[in-house]
LUMKE-302696 format. One record per atom (N, C-alpha, C): residue in three letters; x, y, z. Coordinates in steps of 0.02 Angstrom, whole numbers, plus 50000, padded with zeros to 5 digits. Layout:
N
ALAXYZ ...
//
This chain:
155
MET503475155148054 MET503385152848122 MET503895156548166 THR503655158848223 THR504105162548268 THR504565157748305 TRP505115160448328 TRP505615156448365 TRP505305153348427 ALA504915157148467 ALA504615154548528 ALA504135148848513 ARG503755149548460 ARG503275144248441 ARG503655137948419 HIS504195138848383 HIS504605133248360 HIS504915129548420 ARG505155133448469 ARG505445130348530 ARG504915126648569 GLY504315129448572 GLY503775126148609 GLY503585119548577 ARG503555119348511 ARG503395113148475 ARG503945108048485 ALA504575110248481 ALA505145105748491 ALA505135102848562 ALA504955106948612 ALA504915104648681 ALA504375099348688 LEU503795100348657 LEU503255095448659 LEU503465088848627 ILE503805089248571 ILE504035083148537 ILE504545079548581 LEU504995083248613 LEU505485080248657 LEU505155076748716 VAL504685080148749 VAL504335077248806 VAL503945071148785 GLY503605071548728 GLY503235065848702 GLY503695059948688 GLY504265061348659 GLY504755056048644 GLY505025052848708 LEU505155056948758 LEU505395054348822 LEU504865049848855 LEU504235052148854 LEU503695048048882 LEU503605041448844 MET503655041748780 MET503605035548741 MET504195030948755 GLY504795033748759 GLY505375029748776 GLY505345026748845 ALA505035030448892 ALA504975028048960 ALA504565021648964 GLN504115020548915 GLN503705014548916 GLN504125008248906 LEU504735009048882 LEU505175003248872 LEU505475000848937 ILE505455005048989 ILE505735003249055 ILE505155000849097 ARG505064994349100 ARG504494991349135 ARG504654989749208 SER504164990549251 SER504204988349320 SER503874981549325 ALA504174977249364 ALA503884970549373 ALA503274971049419 ARG502704969149392 ARG502084969049432 ARG501974961849453 ILE502294959949507 ILE502254952949528 ILE501904952349595 ASN501604946649605 ASN501294944849668 ASN501594938249691 PRO502074938549739 PRO502354932249764 PRO501814928049797 PRO501954921649808 PRO501454917349841 PRO501284919849911 VAL500674918749931 VAL500454920349999 VAL500744914950045 GLU501134917050094 GLU501444912350141 GLU500954910450197 SER500634915450226 SER500154914350280 SER499734920650286 ASP499094919950272 ASP498654925750272 ASP498394927250342 LEU498254933450353 LEU497964935650416 LEU497294932250428 VAL497184930150489 VAL496524927550509 VAL496204932950552 ALA495624935250531 ALA495274940650566 ALA494524939850554 PRO494114943250594 PRO493394943050582 PRO493234945350510 VAL492694942750484 VAL492514943950414 VAL492504951350397 GLU492194955450438 GLU492134962550423 GLU492814965950423 ILE493244964250470 ILE493924967050473 ILE494314964950411 LYS494264958650394 LYS494614956050335 LYS494384959650272 ARG493734960950266 ARG493474964450207 ARG493754971550203 ILE493754975050260 ILE494024981950261 ILE494754981850241 LEU495144977350270 LEU495854976950255 LEU495974975250182 ARG495594970450156 ARG495664968550085 ARG495514974550039 ASP494974978050055 ASP494774983750013 ASP495264989550016 ALA495504991050076 ALA495894997250086 ALA496644996250090 CYS496874990150106 CYS497584989350123 CYS497954984250081 TYR497614979150057 TYR497964973450027 TYR498344975049963 ASP498144980249927 ASP498504981849865 ASP499234983549879 CYS499374986649935 CYS500074988449951 CYS500364984050006 HIS499934980950046 HIS500174977350105 HIS500014969850103 SER500074966950044 SER499994959650037 SER500314957549971 ASN500324951049962 ASN500564948349898 ASN499974947249850 GLU499414950449864 GLU498814949749823 GLU498624956449791 THR499124960149770 THR499014966749740 THR498584966149677 GLU498074970249673 GLU497694971049610 GLU498004977149576 TRP498424975849528 TRP498794981249496 TRP498324985449454 PRO498274992049468 PRO497814996449431 PRO498074998049361 TRP497655000949320 TRP497825002549251 TRP498445006849246 TYR498515011649292 TYR499085016149287 TYR499745012749304 SER499715006649331 SER500345003049345 SER500645000149281 ARG500335001449224 ARG500594999249159 ARG500905004949119 ILE500865011049146 ILE501085016949108 ILE501625020749147 ALA502225021049118 ALA502775024849149 ALA502635032249143 PRO502815036249190 PRO503185034849250 PRO502755032849310 ALA502085032949303 ALA501645030949359 ALA501775023749380 SER501955019549332 SER502095012549348 SER502695011949395 TRP503185016149386 TRP503775015949430 TRP503575017849501 TRP503155022949507 TRP502925025249573 TRP502505019749606 ALA502035016849569 ALA501605011549598 ALA502025005649621 HIS502485003549580 HIS502914997849597 HIS503314999349661 SER503595005249665 SER503985007249724 SER503545007349787 GLU502945010149781 GLU502495010449838 GLU502295003549863 VAL502144999049817 VAL501954992249836 VAL502534988749871 LEU503134989249843 LEU503714986049875 LEU503834988849945 GLU503774995349953 GLU503874998450019 GLU503314996350066 GLY502704996150042 GLY502144994050084 GLY502224986850108 ARG502424982450063 ARG502534975450081 ARG503114974850131 ARG503624978950122 ARG504194978650168 ARG503994980650239 ARG503564985550244 ARG503374987950310 ARG502854983450344 LEU502374980950305 LEU501844976650332 LEU501574972450275 ASN501594965950283 ASN501344961550230 ASN500864956450261 PHE500224957350248 PHE499724952850276 PHE499804945750249 SER500154944950194 SER500274938250164 SER500844934550199 GLN501144937750248 GLN501674934550288 GLN501524935350362 TRP500894935150379 TRP500664936850446 TRP500964932250499 ASP501034925850485 ASP501314921250535 ASP502024923050555 ALA502394926150510 ALA503074928150526 ALA503064933450582 TYR502554937750582 TYR502484942750635 TYR502204939550698 ALA501694935250689 ALA501334932350745 ALA501784927850787 SER502324925250759 SER502764920750796 SER503174924550849 ASP503194931050844 ASP503574935050892 ASP503094940250924 PRO502944939450989 PRO502464944051021 PRO502654951451015 ASP503294953051018 ASP503494960051012 ASP503374962750941 THR503514958550891 THR503414960650822 THR502674961650807 ILE502264956750826 ILE501544957350812 ILE501244963250851 ALA501474964350912 ALA501234970050951 ALA501404976550916 HIS502024977050892 HIS502234983150857 HIS501824984250793 LYS501724978950754 LYS501344979550691 LYS500624981750706 LEU500314978650755 LEU499614980450771 LEU499564987450799 GLN500054989550840 GLN500054996450866 GLN500115001350808 GLN500534999750759 GLN500625004050701 GLN499985004450660 VAL499654998750650 VAL499024998750614 VAL498535003450648 ALA498445002550714 ALA497975006750751 ALA498165014150746 ALA498795015750755 ALA499015022750754 ALA498925025850685 LEU499105022250632 LEU499065025050565 LEU498345025750541 VAL497915021150562 VAL497205021750545 VAL496895027450584 ARG497075028050648 ARG496805033350690 ARG496965040250662 THR497575041250638 THR497795047750613 THR497635048750538 ALA497335043650507 ALA497165043750436 ALA497795044250392 ALA498365042150418 ALA498975041950378 ALA498955036150328 MET498525031450342 MET498415025750296 MET497685025650278 ALA497545024850220 ALA497965024650162 ALA498175031750143 PRO498755032550112 PRO498985039250092 PRO498485042650045 TRP498455049150048 TRP497945052850009 TRP497985051649934 PRO498585051049903 PRO498575049749831 PRO498235043149814 TYR498325038149857 TYR498005031749845 TYR497255032349855 ARG497045035849908 ARG496325036749920 ARG495995040549864 LEU496365045149834 LEU496095049149779 LEU495895044649720 LEU496295039549707 LEU496175035149650 LEU495785028749667 HIS495705027349732 HIS495395021049754 HIS494865022549807 ALA494245022849786 ALA493695024549832 ALA493645019649890 ARG493805013249878 ARG493745008249932 ARG494225009549989 ALA494745013349977 ALA495235014950030 ALA495015020950072 ARG494475024150054 ARG494225029850093 ARG493775026950148 LEU494065025850206 LEU493705022650261 LEU493215027450294 THR492655024650314 THR492175028550353 THR492415028750425 SER492125032950465 SER492295033250536 SER492165026650570 ALA491615023450552 ALA491455016950582 ALA491975011650563 GLN492195011650501 GLN492705006850480 GLN493355008150516 ARG493535014550523 ARG494145016250559 ARG494115013850632 GLU493555015150664 GLU493475013050733 GLU493495005450739 SER493205001850693 SER493214994550694 SER493934991950688 LEU494324994750641 LEU495014992750633 LEU495434994350695 ILE495345000150722 ILE495725002150782 ILE495554997550840 ARG494914996250850 ARG494694991750904 ARG494984984750894 TRP494944982150833 TRP495204975450818 TRP495954975150831 ALA496334979950804 ALA497064979850811 ALA497254980350885 THR496924984550922 THR497084985450992 THR496934979051032 GLN496374975851016 GLN496184969651052 GLN496654963851035 GLU496944963950976 GLU497384958450954 GLU498094958950981 ILE498274964651009 ILE498954965451036 ILE499044960551093 PRO499544956151089 PRO499634951251142 PRO499854954651207 PRO499644951851263 PRO499864954751327 PRO500624953751334 ARG500934958551365 ARG501654958151375 ARG501814952951428 ALA502304948851413 ALA502524943851461 ALA502904947351517 PRO502864944851578 PRO503244947951632 PRO503994947451617 HIS504344952751632 HIS505054953051620 HIS505424949251675 PRO505854944351656 PRO506234940651707 PRO506714945251743 ASP506764944451808 ASP507214948751848 ASP507924946251846 
//
């Protein structure tokens, strides 16, 4: 056996061992209780559930790859970041403050308009997150209409 071939086999064994060892480091796939869910028209709610709730709610449907490291680490991180930025399972916390809800709804409209949401790696693996133009327009229209009017500023 040549030296290069021996090194190649040793590298494969090392990588395989590292991947197997990585399975011992588990990410917590948890769904905290829903505190207050978004109230929206049925069609809007369906679109949001299909395309957004896995990362932006406490009702994540953890996919198969969320059980296999290192993809599980990435999925866990993405869900935590998504929930931190916008969590439909805590909607009343936003709705209690007109500025917060306005900001969240403006962000929803802007990110859907530019197709920044859902991110392309997620859309690649999740067909339901690939929104049609009509679905995008419905979400943008809904989010824009839901933005509360600004209260007059006291002088």
